[in-house]
N, C-alpha and C positions, 0 to 999 in steps of 0.2 A: 504494500500500500504506500502510495506517495501522498504526502500532505504538503501543500503549498501555502505559505503564509506571507501575506503582504504587510509590510510595516509602514504606517503613515508617519513619515519623518518630520512632519510640520512642527511638532512640538518636541522633537528629539534634538538635544544639543550634541553636535559632533565635536569630538576631541581628537587630539593627536595621539597616535598609537604609542604604546609604552617604549618600544625600541627607538623610534624616531625621537621621542623625548630624551632618551639617553644620549643619542647622537648629538642633539642640539646642546645639551648640557656640556658634553665633552668639547664641543666647538667653542662655547663661551668660556670654558676653563682655559683653553689654548689662547683665546683672545686676551684674557686677563693676565696670562703669563708672558705673552709675547707682543701684545699690541696689534695682533692681526685683526682683520676685518671679517665679520661673519655675515654671510648672506644666506637667508633661509629660502629654500626653493621648493615649491609644491606644484604638482600637476593639477590643472583645473578640474574641480570636482565639488560636490556639495560640501559646504563647510570649510573649504580651503581658505577663504578670506579670513575667517576667524582664527584658524590655526596659524596662519602666517602672522597675524597681528599679535597673537599670544607669543609667538617666537620673538617678535620685536620687544615685547614687554619683558621677556626672559633674558634679553641681552643681544639679540641679533641687530646688526646695524642696517640691514636692508632686507626687504621682502620681495621675492620675485615669483610670479605665477606663470607657469608654462602653459600656453594655450595651444593645444594640439588637436582640437576637435573632439569627437566622441571616441574615447578609448575605454575599452572594457576593463573594469577594475581588476579582473583576474588575468588579463593579458600582459604579463610582466615583460616579455620581449618588446612589445610595442611601447609600453611605458618607459622602458630603458632607452629605447631609441629616441623618444621625445626628450627625456632628461639629457641624453648625450648631446642632442642637437643644441639644447639651450646652454648646457654647461660648456660646450665647445665655444660658444659665443662669450660666455662669462669668464672663461679661462681661470678657474680657481686653482690654487696650488694644491689644496687638499680637499677631497670630497668625503664627508662623513655621512654614512647611510645607516639607518636602523637595520639590524641584521635580518629582520623579517617583518611582515605585516599580516593582518588578518586576510589580505588578498594575495600575499606573496609568502605563503607559509613555508615554502622550500628555500626562501632566502636567495632568490636568483638575481635580484636587482643589482646588488653590489658587484658580483662577478661579471654580469653582462655589461655594466657600465665600464668596468675596467677593460674588458676585452674590446669594446667598441671604441673607447678613447685611447687604447694602447698604453695603459698606465699600470704600474705595479699595484698589487692588491693584497689585502689580508682581511680575514673574516673572523667572526666570533672574538672580537677584540674587547678588552676590559680596561683599557687605559692607553692614552696617546700622549707622547712627549715630543714637542717640536724641537728639532735641531736645526743647524744651519744647512739648508738644502736637503733635509731628510726628516723623517719622523721615526721615533722608536715606538713600537706598539707591543702590548702584552696580549698574546693570543692564548685563549683558554682551550685546553684539551680535555678529553674524558678523564675522569678521576680527579679533577681539580688541578691538574698540572698546568703550568704556565710556561710559555716560550716568549722570549724577547726577540723581536724581529726589527730590522731596520729597513725602511722603504725609502728609496730616492723620490724626491718630489719632481713633478706632480704625481699624486697617488690617490687610490680609492681605498677606504677602510669601512668595513661592515662592523658597526658597534653593537655589542651585546649589552654592555653596561658602562656608564661613565665612571670616572675616577671617584666622584662623589655623587650622591643622589641629586636628582633634578631639584632646583631651588624653588622655594615658595615665591609666588608673585603677589604683591599686595593688590588689593582692589583698586587703589588709587592709580598705581602704575598701569594696571590692566585697562582701566577706563581711559587713561591718557593714550595708551597705544591704540585702543579701539577707535578713538575719535580723532587722534592726531596723526597716526602713521599712514603712509601711502604704500600701495603695492604696485610695483612695476610689472609689466607684462612682456614676455618674450614669446614670439610666435615660433612654432616648430611644426614643420610639415613631415608627417610620417605616414607610412602605409602599414596597416595591420599585418602583423607577422603571419606568414603562411605556415600551416601545419602546427600551430601552437596547441598547447594542452587545454582541455576543457574538463570541468568537473561534471561528471554524469550522474553520480550518486554519492550519498554519504550514509554510512552504516556503522554500527558498533562492531568491533572486531569479534570474530568467532572465538569461543573458548576452546582451546586445544590442550595438548599435554603440557606438563610443567617444563620449566627450563632446566638444562643440564649445566651445572656450574663446574668449570674447569679450574684446577689448581696446579701450581707448579711454576717453574721458570718459563721464560718466553719460548725457549726451544721446545720444551715438553708440551706446552699448550699449542704451539704451532703444529706439532706432530699430531696431537689429539684432534685439532680442527681438520687437518688434512685427512685423517682416518675417517672422521664423520662425513666429510664431503665425498670421499671415495665410496663409502658405504651407500650414500644416497645417490650416487651416480652423477654428482655435480663436479667432480674433479677429473679433468682430462689432461693427460701428460703428452 
């Protein structure tokens, strides 16, 4: 059975997603440390005006809306092409992107931007430190391990969390941004990506057998995984 629900968004307040909030905070922290200029960039959509003005209230120096016509919210390749066209015109040294969004649950935007703009890239980043001509990023791995990477500028970074939590914005500052800040517009001509993915259904995962926990050193576990794959016919030599 399929149930379709339409939500009347007339009285629903749109907010910036959590990971983009983290990316904005990290950008403002870099600004405070280096004197850099922060430009908040958003793709034209419902509620984007408010999100961009909130970004100004939080410390962005400029707000830019990318006007690319009708872009499907789930069409990340086309959204990436629109952002790439606008960012190519804006020429930023560092692009900070939330690691994923409710529409980009696989986190494709940052790597697609980097590939399109031919820039070095790191994802799942939990801290950025600006250097002269480069940035040091802390990339988080499974098990809580961290790696420190150095990227030459210009670069693209997918932010999972900022160095410190997103700051509180007072109502006075928010009202000032809402009434006094302006939003620039950049036109981007894009063609919807051919052969893109589409969500056809959502369902709870089926309950199957329990997981098998492997223990031992890396060599032993690698051998165990290889044996399991060979037994299942998934390993070809």
